[in-house]
Chimera marker file (.cmm) of the C-alpha trace (Angstrom):
<marker_set name="trace">
<marker id="1" x="-5.572" y="-4.780" z="35.354" r="1" g="1" b="0" radius="0.5"/>
<marker id="2" x="-6.336" y="-2.457" z="38.279" r="1" g="1" b="0" radius="0.5"/>
<marker id="3" x="-5.941" y="0.582" z="35.988" r="1" g="1" b="0" radius="0.5"/>
<marker id="4" x="-8.399" y="-0.915" z="33.498" r="1" g="1" b="0" radius="0.5"/>
<marker id="5" x="-10.928" y="-1.751" z="36.212" r="1" g="1" b="0" radius="0.5"/>
<marker id="6" x="-10.652" y="1.796" z="37.582" r="1" g="1" b="0" radius="0.5"/>
<marker id="7" x="-11.235" y="3.313" z="34.136" r="1" g="1" b="0" radius="0.5"/>
<marker id="8" x="-14.166" y="0.999" z="33.475" r="1" g="1" b="0" radius="0.5"/>
<marker id="9" x="-15.805" y="2.048" z="36.723" r="1" g="1" b="0" radius="0.5"/>
<marker id="10" x="-15.401" y="5.682" z="35.662" r="1" g="1" b="0" radius="0.5"/>
<marker id="11" x="-16.860" y="5.037" z="32.202" r="1" g="1" b="0" radius="0.5"/>
<marker id="12" x="-19.506" y="2.488" z="33.086" r="1" g="1" b="0" radius="0.5"/>
<marker id="13" x="-20.521" y="-0.696" z="31.362" r="1" g="1" b="0" radius="0.5"/>
<marker id="14" x="-19.360" y="-1.261" z="27.794" r="1" g="1" b="0" radius="0.5"/>
<marker id="15" x="-21.720" y="-3.178" z="25.556" r="1" g="1" b="0" radius="0.5"/>
<marker id="16" x="-19.876" y="-5.371" z="23.079" r="1" g="1" b="0" radius="0.5"/>
<marker id="17" x="-21.011" y="-6.990" z="19.841" r="1" g="1" b="0" radius="0.5"/>
<marker id="18" x="-18.940" y="-9.988" z="18.778" r="1" g="1" b="0" radius="0.5"/>
<marker id="19" x="-19.156" y="-11.334" z="15.243" r="1" g="1" b="0" radius="0.5"/>
<marker id="20" x="-17.743" y="-14.768" z="14.556" r="1" g="1" b="0" radius="0.5"/>
<marker id="21" x="-18.272" y="-17.913" z="16.606" r="1" g="1" b="0" radius="0.5"/>
<marker id="22" x="-14.962" y="-19.599" z="15.868" r="1" g="1" b="0" radius="0.5"/>
<marker id="23" x="-12.311" y="-20.119" z="18.533" r="1" g="1" b="0" radius="0.5"/>
<marker id="24" x="-11.511" y="-16.408" z="18.957" r="1" g="1" b="0" radius="0.5"/>
<marker id="25" x="-15.113" y="-15.189" z="19.045" r="1" g="1" b="0" radius="0.5"/>
<marker id="26" x="-16.276" y="-18.007" z="21.323" r="1" g="1" b="0" radius="0.5"/>
<marker id="27" x="-13.381" y="-17.537" z="23.728" r="1" g="1" b="0" radius="0.5"/>
<marker id="28" x="-13.904" y="-13.776" z="23.832" r="1" g="1" b="0" radius="0.5"/>
<marker id="29" x="-17.630" y="-14.187" z="24.485" r="1" g="1" b="0" radius="0.5"/>
<marker id="30" x="-16.944" y="-16.547" z="27.384" r="1" g="1" b="0" radius="0.5"/>
<marker id="31" x="-14.260" y="-14.290" z="28.865" r="1" g="1" b="0" radius="0.5"/>
<marker id="32" x="-16.293" y="-11.080" z="28.600" r="1" g="1" b="0" radius="0.5"/>
<marker id="33" x="-19.451" y="-12.695" z="29.960" r="1" g="1" b="0" radius="0.5"/>
<marker id="34" x="-17.502" y="-13.393" z="33.174" r="1" g="1" b="0" radius="0.5"/>
<marker id="35" x="-15.955" y="-9.926" z="33.399" r="1" g="1" b="0" radius="0.5"/>
<marker id="36" x="-17.340" y="-6.932" z="35.223" r="1" g="1" b="0" radius="0.5"/>
<marker id="37" x="-18.180" y="-3.869" z="33.138" r="1" g="1" b="0" radius="0.5"/>
<marker id="38" x="-17.850" y="-5.606" z="29.742" r="1" g="1" b="0" radius="0.5"/>
<marker id="39" x="-21.185" y="-6.849" z="28.525" r="1" g="1" b="0" radius="0.5"/>
<marker id="40" x="-21.038" y="-9.005" z="25.355" r="1" g="1" b="0" radius="0.5"/>
<marker id="41" x="-24.677" y="-8.227" z="24.655" r="1" g="1" b="0" radius="0.5"/>
<marker id="42" x="-24.728" y="-9.307" z="21.000" r="1" g="1" b="0" radius="0.5"/>
<marker id="43" x="-23.090" y="-12.448" z="19.650" r="1" g="1" b="0" radius="0.5"/>
<marker id="44" x="-23.484" y="-12.929" z="15.897" r="1" g="1" b="0" radius="0.5"/>
<marker id="45" x="-22.441" y="-15.613" z="13.474" r="1" g="1" b="0" radius="0.5"/>
<marker id="46" x="-23.544" y="-16.890" z="10.091" r="1" g="1" b="0" radius="0.5"/>
<marker id="47" x="-23.612" y="-20.376" z="11.616" r="1" g="1" b="0" radius="0.5"/>
<marker id="48" x="-26.377" y="-20.650" z="14.206" r="1" g="1" b="0" radius="0.5"/>
<marker id="49" x="-25.232" y="-24.099" z="15.414" r="1" g="1" b="0" radius="0.5"/>
<marker id="50" x="-21.715" y="-22.916" z="16.359" r="1" g="1" b="0" radius="0.5"/>
<marker id="51" x="-23.228" y="-19.779" z="17.876" r="1" g="1" b="0" radius="0.5"/>
<marker id="52" x="-25.537" y="-21.835" z="20.088" r="1" g="1" b="0" radius="0.5"/>
<marker id="53" x="-22.673" y="-24.140" z="21.085" r="1" g="1" b="0" radius="0.5"/>
<marker id="54" x="-20.481" y="-21.172" z="22.042" r="1" g="1" b="0" radius="0.5"/>
<marker id="55" x="-23.250" y="-19.622" z="24.134" r="1" g="1" b="0" radius="0.5"/>
<marker id="56" x="-23.883" y="-22.970" z="25.870" r="1" g="1" b="0" radius="0.5"/>
<marker id="57" x="-20.149" y="-23.296" z="26.605" r="1" g="1" b="0" radius="0.5"/>
<marker id="58" x="-20.205" y="-19.882" z="28.290" r="1" g="1" b="0" radius="0.5"/>
<marker id="59" x="-22.902" y="-21.101" z="30.731" r="1" g="1" b="0" radius="0.5"/>
<marker id="60" x="-25.298" y="-18.262" z="29.970" r="1" g="1" b="0" radius="0.5"/>
<marker id="61" x="-28.632" y="-18.708" z="31.742" r="1" g="1" b="0" radius="0.5"/>
<marker id="62" x="-31.316" y="-19.443" z="29.102" r="1" g="1" b="0" radius="0.5"/>
<marker id="63" x="-33.561" y="-16.846" z="30.777" r="1" g="1" b="0" radius="0.5"/>
<marker id="64" x="-30.958" y="-14.176" z="30.014" r="1" g="1" b="0" radius="0.5"/>
<marker id="65" x="-30.739" y="-15.066" z="26.318" r="1" g="1" b="0" radius="0.5"/>
<marker id="66" x="-32.828" y="-14.505" z="23.212" r="1" g="1" b="0" radius="0.5"/>
<marker id="67" x="-32.259" y="-15.281" z="19.541" r="1" g="1" b="0" radius="0.5"/>
<marker id="68" x="-33.452" y="-12.789" z="16.952" r="1" g="1" b="0" radius="0.5"/>
<marker id="69" x="-32.482" y="-11.491" z="13.543" r="1" g="1" b="0" radius="0.5"/>
<marker id="70" x="-34.907" y="-8.570" z="13.776" r="1" g="1" b="0" radius="0.5"/>
<marker id="71" x="-33.239" y="-5.271" z="14.642" r="1" g="1" b="0" radius="0.5"/>
<marker id="72" x="-36.356" y="-3.754" z="16.254" r="1" g="1" b="0" radius="0.5"/>
<marker id="73" x="-36.823" y="-6.797" z="18.477" r="1" g="1" b="0" radius="0.5"/>
<marker id="74" x="-33.111" y="-6.618" z="19.343" r="1" g="1" b="0" radius="0.5"/>
<marker id="75" x="-33.541" y="-3.015" z="20.508" r="1" g="1" b="0" radius="0.5"/>
<marker id="76" x="-36.299" y="-4.135" z="22.889" r="1" g="1" b="0" radius="0.5"/>
<marker id="77" x="-34.205" y="-7.048" z="24.160" r="1" g="1" b="0" radius="0.5"/>
<marker id="78" x="-31.289" y="-4.702" z="24.842" r="1" g="1" b="0" radius="0.5"/>
<marker id="79" x="-33.506" y="-2.641" z="27.130" r="1" g="1" b="0" radius="0.5"/>
<marker id="80" x="-34.265" y="-5.861" z="29.019" r="1" g="1" b="0" radius="0.5"/>
<marker id="81" x="-30.492" y="-6.555" z="29.290" r="1" g="1" b="0" radius="0.5"/>
<marker id="82" x="-30.828" y="-9.869" z="27.459" r="1" g="1" b="0" radius="0.5"/>
<marker id="83" x="-27.940" y="-11.459" z="25.612" r="1" g="1" b="0" radius="0.5"/>
<marker id="84" x="-28.783" y="-11.583" z="21.923" r="1" g="1" b="0" radius="0.5"/>
<marker id="85" x="-27.738" y="-14.417" z="19.646" r="1" g="1" b="0" radius="0.5"/>
<marker id="86" x="-28.203" y="-13.593" z="15.962" r="1" g="1" b="0" radius="0.5"/>
<marker id="87" x="-27.238" y="-14.353" z="12.403" r="1" g="1" b="0" radius="0.5"/>
<marker id="88" x="-27.842" y="-10.678" z="11.544" r="1" g="1" b="0" radius="0.5"/>
<marker id="89" x="-24.426" y="-9.004" z="11.787" r="1" g="1" b="0" radius="0.5"/>
<marker id="90" x="-26.049" y="-5.577" z="11.469" r="1" g="1" b="0" radius="0.5"/>
<marker id="91" x="-27.277" y="-5.888" z="15.063" r="1" g="1" b="0" radius="0.5"/>
<marker id="92" x="-23.734" y="-6.435" z="16.365" r="1" g="1" b="0" radius="0.5"/>
<marker id="93" x="-22.360" y="-3.541" z="14.308" r="1" g="1" b="0" radius="0.5"/>
<marker id="94" x="-24.965" y="-0.936" z="15.182" r="1" g="1" b="0" radius="0.5"/>
<marker id="95" x="-26.530" y="-1.372" z="18.640" r="1" g="1" b="0" radius="0.5"/>
<marker id="96" x="-23.468" y="-1.606" z="20.909" r="1" g="1" b="0" radius="0.5"/>
<marker id="97" x="-20.603" y="0.545" z="22.187" r="1" g="1" b="0" radius="0.5"/>
<marker id="98" x="-17.910" y="-1.639" z="20.631" r="1" g="1" b="0" radius="0.5"/>
<marker id="99" x="-17.813" y="-4.149" z="17.775" r="1" g="1" b="0" radius="0.5"/>
<marker id="100" x="-15.262" y="-6.963" z="17.848" r="1" g="1" b="0" radius="0.5"/>
<marker id="101" x="-14.745" y="-8.543" z="14.426" r="1" g="1" b="0" radius="0.5"/>
<marker id="102" x="-13.649" y="-12.177" z="14.784" r="1" g="1" b="0" radius="0.5"/>
<marker id="103" x="-14.708" y="-13.265" z="11.302" r="1" g="1" b="0" radius="0.5"/>
<marker id="104" x="-11.370" y="-13.707" z="9.566" r="1" g="1" b="0" radius="0.5"/>
<marker id="105" x="-13.133" y="-12.717" z="6.354" r="1" g="1" b="0" radius="0.5"/>
<marker id="106" x="-12.007" y="-9.561" z="4.537" r="1" g="1" b="0" radius="0.5"/>
<marker id="107" x="-15.295" y="-8.725" z="2.854" r="1" g="1" b="0" radius="0.5"/>
<marker id="108" x="-17.493" y="-9.403" z="5.885" r="1" g="1" b="0" radius="0.5"/>
<marker id="109" x="-15.128" y="-7.535" z="8.203" r="1" g="1" b="0" radius="0.5"/>
<marker id="110" x="-15.021" y="-4.526" z="5.906" r="1" g="1" b="0" radius="0.5"/>
<marker id="111" x="-18.810" y="-4.363" z="5.693" r="1" g="1" b="0" radius="0.5"/>
<marker id="112" x="-19.127" y="-4.700" z="9.467" r="1" g="1" b="0" radius="0.5"/>
<marker id="113" x="-16.566" y="-1.970" z="10.059" r="1" g="1" b="0" radius="0.5"/>
<marker id="114" x="-18.241" y="0.436" z="7.616" r="1" g="1" b="0" radius="0.5"/>
<marker id="115" x="-21.609" y="-0.120" z="9.318" r="1" g="1" b="0" radius="0.5"/>
<marker id="116" x="-20.046" y="0.373" z="12.748" r="1" g="1" b="0" radius="0.5"/>
<marker id="117" x="-18.312" y="3.579" z="11.669" r="1" g="1" b="0" radius="0.5"/>
<marker id="118" x="-21.572" y="4.987" z="10.277" r="1" g="1" b="0" radius="0.5"/>
<marker id="119" x="-23.309" y="4.118" z="13.562" r="1" g="1" b="0" radius="0.5"/>
<marker id="120" x="-20.476" y="5.601" z="15.657" r="1" g="1" b="0" radius="0.5"/>
<marker id="121" x="-19.613" y="2.213" z="17.161" r="1" g="1" b="0" radius="0.5"/>
<marker id="122" x="-15.962" y="1.708" z="18.153" r="1" g="1" b="0" radius="0.5"/>
<marker id="123" x="-14.183" y="-1.249" z="16.532" r="1" g="1" b="0" radius="0.5"/>
<marker id="124" x="-11.639" y="-3.781" z="17.711" r="1" g="1" b="0" radius="0.5"/>
<marker id="125" x="-10.553" y="-5.964" z="14.826" r="1" g="1" b="0" radius="0.5"/>
<marker id="126" x="-9.265" y="-9.484" z="15.334" r="1" g="1" b="0" radius="0.5"/>
<marker id="127" x="-9.463" y="-9.835" z="11.554" r="1" g="1" b="0" radius="0.5"/>
<marker id="128" x="-5.866" y="-9.649" z="10.378" r="1" g="1" b="0" radius="0.5"/>
<marker id="129" x="-6.923" y="-10.477" z="6.815" r="1" g="1" b="0" radius="0.5"/>
<marker id="130" x="-8.978" y="-7.298" z="6.680" r="1" g="1" b="0" radius="0.5"/>
<marker id="131" x="-6.493" y="-5.183" z="8.622" r="1" g="1" b="0" radius="0.5"/>
<marker id="132" x="-3.764" y="-6.025" z="6.126" r="1" g="1" b="0" radius="0.5"/>
<marker id="133" x="-5.853" y="-4.976" z="3.143" r="1" g="1" b="0" radius="0.5"/>
<marker id="134" x="-8.183" y="-2.134" z="4.117" r="1" g="1" b="0" radius="0.5"/>
<marker id="135" x="-7.343" y="-1.440" z="7.771" r="1" g="1" b="0" radius="0.5"/>
<marker id="136" x="-5.500" y="1.861" z="7.095" r="1" g="1" b="0" radius="0.5"/>
<marker id="137" x="-8.432" y="3.145" z="5.040" r="1" g="1" b="0" radius="0.5"/>
<marker id="138" x="-10.940" y="2.152" z="7.736" r="1" g="1" b="0" radius="0.5"/>
<marker id="139" x="-8.789" y="3.944" z="10.319" r="1" g="1" b="0" radius="0.5"/>
<marker id="140" x="-9.025" y="7.164" z="8.296" r="1" g="1" b="0" radius="0.5"/>
<marker id="141" x="-12.804" y="6.834" z="8.008" r="1" g="1" b="0" radius="0.5"/>
<marker id="142" x="-13.129" y="6.081" z="11.724" r="1" g="1" b="0" radius="0.5"/>
<marker id="143" x="-10.993" y="9.088" z="12.657" r="1" g="1" b="0" radius="0.5"/>
<marker id="144" x="-13.186" y="11.326" z="10.500" r="1" g="1" b="0" radius="0.5"/>
<marker id="145" x="-16.288" y="10.123" z="12.383" r="1" g="1" b="0" radius="0.5"/>
<marker id="146" x="-14.648" y="10.248" z="15.828" r="1" g="1" b="0" radius="0.5"/>
<marker id="147" x="-14.755" y="6.466" z="16.183" r="1" g="1" b="0" radius="0.5"/>
<marker id="148" x="-11.979" y="4.261" z="17.551" r="1" g="1" b="0" radius="0.5"/>
<marker id="149" x="-10.650" y="1.698" z="15.071" r="1" g="1" b="0" radius="0.5"/>
<marker id="150" x="-8.118" y="-0.654" z="16.600" r="1" g="1" b="0" radius="0.5"/>
<marker id="151" x="-6.464" y="-3.756" z="15.265" r="1" g="1" b="0" radius="0.5"/>
<marker id="152" x="-4.751" y="-6.309" z="17.423" r="1" g="1" b="0" radius="0.5"/>
<marker id="153" x="-1.307" y="-7.815" z="17.486" r="1" g="1" b="0" radius="0.5"/>
<marker id="154" x="-1.500" y="-11.559" z="17.116" r="1" g="1" b="0" radius="0.5"/>
<marker id="155" x="-4.337" y="-13.865" z="18.037" r="1" g="1" b="0" radius="0.5"/>
<link id1="1" id2="2" r="1" g="1" b="0" radius="0.2"/>
<link id1="2" id2="3" r="1" g="1" b="0" radius="0.2"/>
<link id1="3" id2="4" r="1" g="1" b="0" radius="0.2"/>
<link id1="4" id2="5" r="1" g="1" b="0" radius="0.2"/>
<link id1="5" id2="6" r="1" g="1" b="0" radius="0.2"/>
<link id1="6" id2="7" r="1" g="1" b="0" radius="0.2"/>
<link id1="7" id2="8" r="1" g="1" b="0" radius="0.2"/>
<link id1="8" id2="9" r="1" g="1" b="0" radius="0.2"/>
<link id1="9" id2="10" r="1" g="1" b="0" radius="0.2"/>
<link id1="10" id2="11" r="1" g="1" b="0" radius="0.2"/>
<link id1="11" id2="12" r="1" g="1" b="0" radius="0.2"/>
<link id1="12" id2="13" r="1" g="1" b="0" radius="0.2"/>
<link id1="13" id2="14" r="1" g="1" b="0" radius="0.2"/>
<link id1="14" id2="15" r="1" g="1" b="0" radius="0.2"/>
<link id1="15" id2="16" r="1" g="1" b="0" radius="0.2"/>
<link id1="16" id2="17" r="1" g="1" b="0" radius="0.2"/>
<link id1="17" id2="18" r="1" g="1" b="0" radius="0.2"/>
<link id1="18" id2="19" r="1" g="1" b="0" radius="0.2"/>
<link id1="19" id2="20" r="1" g="1" b="0" radius="0.2"/>
<link id1="20" id2="21" r="1" g="1" b="0" radius="0.2"/>
<link id1="21" id2="22" r="1" g="1" b="0" radius="0.2"/>
<link id1="22" id2="23" r="1" g="1" b="0" radius="0.2"/>
<link id1="23" id2="24" r="1" g="1" b="0" radius="0.2"/>
<link id1="24" id2="25" r="1" g="1" b="0" radius="0.2"/>
<link id1="25" id2="26" r="1" g="1" b="0" radius="0.2"/>
<link id1="26" id2="27" r="1" g="1" b="0" radius="0.2"/>
<link id1="27" id2="28" r="1" g="1" b="0" radius="0.2"/>
<link id1="28" id2="29" r="1" g="1" b="0" radius="0.2"/>
<link id1="29" id2="30" r="1" g="1" b="0" radius="0.2"/>
<link id1="30" id2="31" r="1" g="1" b="0" radius="0.2"/>
<link id1="31" id2="32" r="1" g="1" b="0" radius="0.2"/>
<link id1="32" id2="33" r="1" g="1" b="0" radius="0.2"/>
<link id1="33" id2="34" r="1" g="1" b="0" radius="0.2"/>
<link id1="34" id2="35" r="1" g="1" b="0" radius="0.2"/>
<link id1="35" id2="36" r="1" g="1" b="0" radius="0.2"/>
<link id1="36" id2="37" r="1" g="1" b="0" radius="0.2"/>
<link id1="37" id2="38" r="1" g="1" b="0" radius="0.2"/>
<link id1="38" id2="39" r="1" g="1" b="0" radius="0.2"/>
<link id1="39" id2="40" r="1" g="1" b="0" radius="0.2"/>
<link id1="40" id2="41" r="1" g="1" b="0" radius="0.2"/>
<link id1="41" id2="42" r="1" g="1" b="0" radius="0.2"/>
<link id1="42" id2="43" r="1" g="1" b="0" radius="0.2"/>
<link id1="43" id2="44" r="1" g="1" b="0" radius="0.2"/>
<link id1="44" id2="45" r="1" g="1" b="0" radius="0.2"/>
<link id1="45" id2="46" r="1" g="1" b="0" radius="0.2"/>
<link id1="46" id2="47" r="1" g="1" b="0" radius="0.2"/>
<link id1="47" id2="48" r="1" g="1" b="0" radius="0.2"/>
<link id1="48" id2="49" r="1" g="1" b="0" radius="0.2"/>
<link id1="49" id2="50" r="1" g="1" b="0" radius="0.2"/>
<link id1="50" id2="51" r="1" g="1" b="0" radius="0.2"/>
<link id1="51" id2="52" r="1" g="1" b="0" radius="0.2"/>
<link id1="52" id2="53" r="1" g="1" b="0" radius="0.2"/>
<link id1="53" id2="54" r="1" g="1" b="0" radius="0.2"/>
<link id1="54" id2="55" r="1" g="1" b="0" radius="0.2"/>
<link id1="55" id2="56" r="1" g="1" b="0" radius="0.2"/>
<link id1="56" id2="57" r="1" g="1" b="0" radius="0.2"/>
<link id1="57" id2="58" r="1" g="1" b="0" radius="0.2"/>
<link id1="58" id2="59" r="1" g="1" b="0" radius="0.2"/>
<link id1="59" id2="60" r="1" g="1" b="0" radius="0.2"/>
<link id1="60" id2="61" r="1" g="1" b="0" radius="0.2"/>
<link id1="61" id2="62" r="1" g="1" b="0" radius="0.2"/>
<link id1="62" id2="63" r="1" g="1" b="0" radius="0.2"/>
<link id1="63" id2="64" r="1" g="1" b="0" radius="0.2"/>
<link id1="64" id2="65" r="1" g="1" b="0" radius="0.2"/>
<link id1="65" id2="66" r="1" g="1" b="0" radius="0.2"/>
<link id1="66" id2="67" r="1" g="1" b="0" radius="0.2"/>
<link id1="67" id2="68" r="1" g="1" b="0" radius="0.2"/>
<link id1="68" id2="69" r="1" g="1" b="0" radius="0.2"/>
<link id1="69" id2="70" r="1" g="1" b="0" radius="0.2"/>
<link id1="70" id2="71" r="1" g="1" b="0" radius="0.2"/>
<link id1="71" id2="72" r="1" g="1" b="0" radius="0.2"/>
<link id1="72" id2="73" r="1" g="1" b="0" radius="0.2"/>
<link id1="73" id2="74" r="1" g="1" b="0" radius="0.2"/>
<link id1="74" id2="75" r="1" g="1" b="0" radius="0.2"/>
<link id1="75" id2="76" r="1" g="1" b="0" radius="0.2"/>
<link id1="76" id2="77" r="1" g="1" b="0" radius="0.2"/>
<link id1="77" id2="78" r="1" g="1" b="0" radius="0.2"/>
<link id1="78" id2="79" r="1" g="1" b="0" radius="0.2"/>
<link id1="79" id2="80" r="1" g="1" b="0" radius="0.2"/>
<link id1="80" id2="81" r="1" g="1" b="0" radius="0.2"/>
<link id1="81" id2="82" r="1" g="1" b="0" radius="0.2"/>
<link id1="82" id2="83" r="1" g="1" b="0" radius="0.2"/>
<link id1="83" id2="84" r="1" g="1" b="0" radius="0.2"/>
<link id1="84" id2="85" r="1" g="1" b="0" radius="0.2"/>
<link id1="85" id2="86" r="1" g="1" b="0" radius="0.2"/>
<link id1="86" id2="87" r="1" g="1" b="0" radius="0.2"/>
<link id1="87" id2="88" r="1" g="1" b="0" radius="0.2"/>
<link id1="88" id2="89" r="1" g="1" b="0" radius="0.2"/>
<link id1="89" id2="90" r="1" g="1" b="0" radius="0.2"/>
<link id1="90" id2="91" r="1" g="1" b="0" radius="0.2"/>
<link id1="91" id2="92" r="1" g="1" b="0" radius="0.2"/>
<link id1="92" id2="93" r="1" g="1" b="0" radius="0.2"/>
<link id1="93" id2="94" r="1" g="1" b="0" radius="0.2"/>
<link id1="94" id2="95" r="1" g="1" b="0" radius="0.2"/>
<link id1="95" id2="96" r="1" g="1" b="0" radius="0.2"/>
<link id1="96" id2="97" r="1" g="1" b="0" radius="0.2"/>
<link id1="97" id2="98" r="1" g="1" b="0" radius="0.2"/>
<link id1="98" id2="99" r="1" g="1" b="0" radius="0.2"/>
<link id1="99" id2="100" r="1" g="1" b="0" radius="0.2"/>
<link id1="100" id2="101" r="1" g="1" b="0" radius="0.2"/>
<link id1="101" id2="102" r="1" g="1" b="0" radius="0.2"/>
<link id1="102" id2="103" r="1" g="1" b="0" radius="0.2"/>
<link id1="103" id2="104" r="1" g="1" b="0" radius="0.2"/>
<link id1="104" id2="105" r="1" g="1" b="0" radius="0.2"/>
<link id1="105" id2="106" r="1" g="1" b="0" radius="0.2"/>
<link id1="106" id2="107" r="1" g="1" b="0" radius="0.2"/>
<link id1="107" id2="108" r="1" g="1" b="0" radius="0.2"/>
<link id1="108" id2="109" r="1" g="1" b="0" radius="0.2"/>
<link id1="109" id2="110" r="1" g="1" b="0" radius="0.2"/>
<link id1="110" id2="111" r="1" g="1" b="0" radius="0.2"/>
<link id1="111" id2="112" r="1" g="1" b="0" radius="0.2"/>
<link id1="112" id2="113" r="1" g="1" b="0" radius="0.2"/>
<link id1="113" id2="114" r="1" g="1" b="0" radius="0.2"/>
<link id1="114" id2="115" r="1" g="1" b="0" radius="0.2"/>
<link id1="115" id2="116" r="1" g="1" b="0" radius="0.2"/>
<link id1="116" id2="117" r="1" g="1" b="0" radius="0.2"/>
<link id1="117" id2="118" r="1" g="1" b="0" radius="0.2"/>
<link id1="118" id2="119" r="1" g="1" b="0" radius="0.2"/>
<link id1="119" id2="120" r="1" g="1" b="0" radius="0.2"/>
<link id1="120" id2="121" r="1" g="1" b="0" radius="0.2"/>
<link id1="121" id2="122" r="1" g="1" b="0" radius="0.2"/>
<link id1="122" id2="123" r="1" g="1" b="0" radius="0.2"/>
<link id1="123" id2="124" r="1" g="1" b="0" radius="0.2"/>
<link id1="124" id2="125" r="1" g="1" b="0" radius="0.2"/>
<link id1="125" id2="126" r="1" g="1" b="0" radius="0.2"/>
<link id1="126" id2="127" r="1" g="1" b="0" radius="0.2"/>
<link id1="127" id2="128" r="1" g="1" b="0" radius="0.2"/>
<link id1="128" id2="129" r="1" g="1" b="0" radius="0.2"/>
<link id1="129" id2="130" r="1" g="1" b="0" radius="0.2"/>
<link id1="130" id2="131" r="1" g="1" b="0" radius="0.2"/>
<link id1="131" id2="132" r="1" g="1" b="0" radius="0.2"/>
<link id1="132" id2="133" r="1" g="1" b="0" radius="0.2"/>
<link id1="133" id2="134" r="1" g="1" b="0" radius="0.2"/>
<link id1="134" id2="135" r="1" g="1" b="0" radius="0.2"/>
<link id1="135" id2="136" r="1" g="1" b="0" radius="0.2"/>
<link id1="136" id2="137" r="1" g="1" b="0" radius="0.2"/>
<link id1="137" id2="138" r="1" g="1" b="0" radius="0.2"/>
<link id1="138" id2="139" r="1" g="1" b="0" radius="0.2"/>
<link id1="139" id2="140" r="1" g="1" b="0" radius="0.2"/>
<link id1="140" id2="141" r="1" g="1" b="0" radius="0.2"/>
<link id1="141" id2="142" r="1" g="1" b="0" radius="0.2"/>
<link id1="142" id2="143" r="1" g="1" b="0" radius="0.2"/>
<link id1="143" id2="144" r="1" g="1" b="0" radius="0.2"/>
<link id1="144" id2="145" r="1" g="1" b="0" radius="0.2"/>
<link id1="145" id2="146" r="1" g="1" b="0" radius="0.2"/>
<link id1="146" id2="147" r="1" g="1" b="0" radius="0.2"/>
<link id1="147" id2="148" r="1" g="1" b="0" radius="0.2"/>
<link id1="148" id2="149" r="1" g="1" b="0" radius="0.2"/>
<link id1="149" id2="150" r="1" g="1" b="0" radius="0.2"/>
<link id1="150" id2="151" r="1" g="1" b="0" radius="0.2"/>
<link id1="151" id2="152" r="1" g="1" b="0" radius="0.2"/>
<link id1="152" id2="153" r="1" g="1" b="0" radius="0.2"/>
<link id1="153" id2="154" r="1" g="1" b="0" radius="0.2"/>
<link id1="154" id2="155" r="1" g="1" b="0" radius="0.2"/>
</marker_set>
């Protein structure tokens, strides 16, 4: 952990977009919101109720949070260092340093990854369903664009 903290201090803060408010996405949001240097700035889900519940569980101050599905408004909120809750996955896949796909849905994960690659956003996939089907292809595309594409081992 000391190595990671040292490298993060060298690099600076890493803004993270998390898509999926199930157990993995919610847990990751809570963990990263308590960690120095990782900033889970965008939290997206198709289900606004589970998204709100996950944000509440992470004890995020309401003054530090805004909900929007508008990408231009999201850009302004990012400058204000607000956490963004959204049902617009495009925000999480295009306005951050790193996208974490926690959807568990092959089609959604593939679309998110393609958008992230085009926007030069690094990807960490917790979507084994997608990794098993199109992960190798996405890795090739990411390498061509100079983007990191990384799967995970296990949940």
